[in-house]
N, C-alpha and C positions, 0 to 999 in steps of 0.2 A: 503437584501445583503446575498448571498450564497457563500460558499467556497467549491470548488471541492478539496478535500484533497487527491485525487489519480487519476491523469490524465496521458496519455502518448502523449501529444501533440508533444513530442520530437521524437516520432516514424516516420518512413517513410511514414506512411499512411497519414500523414498531410504535407507532403512537399510541395504540390502544393497550399494549402490554409491556411497554420497555421496562418500567419499574420492577415488574415481576420477573422478567427474563434476567435483568442485572442482578437482582437478588439471589435468583436460583444459581446463577453463575457463581457468585461470591461464595455461596454456601457449598459450592462444590470445588472450591479453590481454583477458579478460573478468573483471571484477570483479563482486563479488556482494554484495547486502545481504540477509539472511534476515530474515524479518519474523515476529515472534510473534504468536500470536492468543489466549494464555492465559499464565498462569505457566509451565507445563511446556514449551510451545513456546518461549516467549521465553527461558527458561533455557537450553534446547538450542540457540537460535540463538547465544547468548553463548559458550556452550562450544565450538561449532563455530568461531566466529570467533577464539577465543584461540588456536587450534592454528596460526593463519597470522599471519606477521608483518605481511603487508599484502595488500590484494585481497579480504579476507572480512570482513564487518561485520555488526552485528546492530541490530534494532530491536525493542523490547519494548512489549507492550501487550495489553489485554483487549479482543478483538473483540466488538462488541455481541451477535452470536448466541452467544457463549460465557459470556454472563451468564445465570445460571438465574433467570430471572423467575417460573418456575412457572406461567406464563399460558399458554404455548403450547409444544407439542411441535416441536422443530427437528430436522431430519434433517440431521446433520453428518456429512460423509463420515468414514469410518474413518481417512483420511489425516490428518485434522486432530486426531484423538484424541477422547476422550470426557471432556475435562476441562472441566466447567462450574463456574463460580465463584459462589457466593452473594453475595459482595460483592468489591468491589475493594480489596485490601490495599495501601494507598498505599505505606506504610514497606517493604513487602515488595519491591514493584517499584522503589522508590527505591534500595534497597540493591542490586538487580540491576544498576542503571544505573550503579554505581560502576565498572563495566569501562569501559576507554577504547575498547573495540570498540562500545560502544552508542552509536549516531550519531543516533537518532530514537526517539520515542514513536509506537507504532502497530503493527498498524493499528487505528485508533479511530474511531468515528463513529457512524452510523445505519444500521439494516438492518430495513426493513419488509416484506422479502420473506415471511418466515414470520410471521404475526401472528394474534392471537385473532380470533375472529369477532364477538363483541358489542362495541358501542361502549364500554361502560365499561371492559372488559378491555383494549380496543385503546389507549385514553388512558392507562391505567396502565402499559402495556407500554411506549408511547413516553415517558412520564415517567421510567421506571426507565433507559431508555437515554440520556435526557437527563442524568439525575443521575450516571450513570457517565462519561459524555463529559465533562462539566464538571470531574470529580475528576481526570480523565487530561489534560486540558488544564492544569488547574493544576499538575500534576507536570512537564509539559513546560516550562512558564513557570518554574518553580523551578529545574530543570536546565538552562535555556536551550538545550533540545533542539528541533529541528524536529519537525513532527507529520506522519505518514502518515495521511491521511484516507481511511476506507472509507465509502461511501455507495452504498445500493441502495434504489431506489424511495423516496428521502426528501430530496431535493436541497432542496426548499423549506424544510423544517424546518432542514437544516443551515445553509443560507445564513442563515436567520432567527437562529438562535443565534450564529452566528459575527458577524453585523453588530451584534447586540446586546451580545455579550461584548467586541468590540473597537472600540467606539466611541472609546475613548481610543487614540490612535495609540501611546502608550507601553506599552500592554498587549498589543499584537499578537503573534502568534506567526508564525514561518516555517513552510512547510509544502507539501505536494504532495497533489493529488487523485489518489489511486491509481486506475488503470484507470478513467478517467473515462467514464461512460455517462449522458449527459444532453443536453439542448437546447443550442443555441448561445447562447440568452438566459442559461442557467444558467452556461455556460462563461464568458461575459462577466463574469457576478457575480464568479467565482472569480478571473479574471484582474485585475479591479478591486481585489481584496484582496491582490493580489501573490503569490498561489499558483502554484506550478509545476503542470504538469498531466502525468500518467502516461498513457501509451499502451501497451497489450499486445495479445495476440492477439485479443481481442474486437472490435477493428477489422476483422477479416475477417468478421465476422457481420453480419446484417441485423436490427436491432431497431426496432420501430415508434416513431416519433417521435425517433429518433436518426440524424443525419447524421454519421457519422464522418469522411468526407472533408471536409465543410465544417468539422467542428471542428478538424481538424489544419491546415486551411488558414488559420483565423483565429487559431491559437494562435501567438504568436510564436516563433521559434526559441529565443530566450533563455529560455522558460518550458517547453520541451519536456523531459521525462524519458522514458526508455524502460525497459520492463519486461517480465517473462514472467508472473508469478503462477504460476509452475510449482509442483505438476505439472499445473495446470489451464491451459485456453484455449491448447491446443497450434495454432500457425500452420499453414495449408495447406502441404504439401510438407516438412514437418519429420517425417523418417521415424524418429526414435529412439523408443525404447520408450514414453517419455511426455515431456511437455515439460520443459526444463531451461534453464538460463541461456543454453545454446549457441543456442537459439532466438531471441535477442533480435536477432540481425542480420536476421531477416524483418521484424521490426516496423520496423527502420531502412530496409530496402529499400522497404516500403510508404510511409514517410514521405517518402523520396527522390522517388517518383513524384509524390506529391501536391504537395510543395514544390518539385519541379523544381530540386534543388540536389543536389551529389555526395554519395555515400555518406560519403566521408571528412569532408565539412563537417558533415553530421548527427553523425558520430561524435564530432568534435572538440568540437562545441557542447553536445551532450547529456553528454558526459564532463565538461566544465566546469561545466555547470549542477549535476550531481550532486555534484562535488567543492565547489562553492560552497555549496549548501543543507545538505549534510552534513558539511561540514568535513573531507572526506578528505585 
């Protein structure tokens, strides 16, 4: 059994064949957590999950690039929709979380890939993301749900906020770093905070300053989660029309080679990790 802890079958890219893909995944013993990036995609993720007794779940949240800061034009893929939100409606998202199929808050965090050019606007842009993030963390704590963290070109700020926010051990949240792309030093910071680390198809790429093989080596087995981020980040040799949760096995195969343990062992441990974190 495998669990894709970060999929986007709730996106428009799967409108034509979503049901067929989900049924194929379930037949192949692959469970799925679909991740929301705004209210509309979060609601869609919940609606999809509610159609299945088990094996399909949802996470809800407002992604930092879906917050309309009016400070920068962000090119969002049409698969993600054009739903920018002026503010985070705490009660609206809280009500959406009433579904038993909601297992996490996310993906939430920081994204500085698209940013304003002037220093003043850049600081305001970052501040707006931080304010959003803190509100969503508050929601996760109130509902006692784990967090799926998104972080792009912003690890130092995320680490600083998390360390400041959770100095009191009683206020900590459970969570995973989705599709981790960072240095080994940053990885160790997250591991020290007891977060799980998600690996997806980006591990097949070469990114300056990032050693994916070393990151996988130093991440303990009981902290690894597997994901696809589909329809994005298609692994090499995955020949379907676009990435989907069936591609998660290629992530496992890569980890198997690096960790030098069996496929079955990685499958067993990552499944248990996901069930533990998300209380599946």
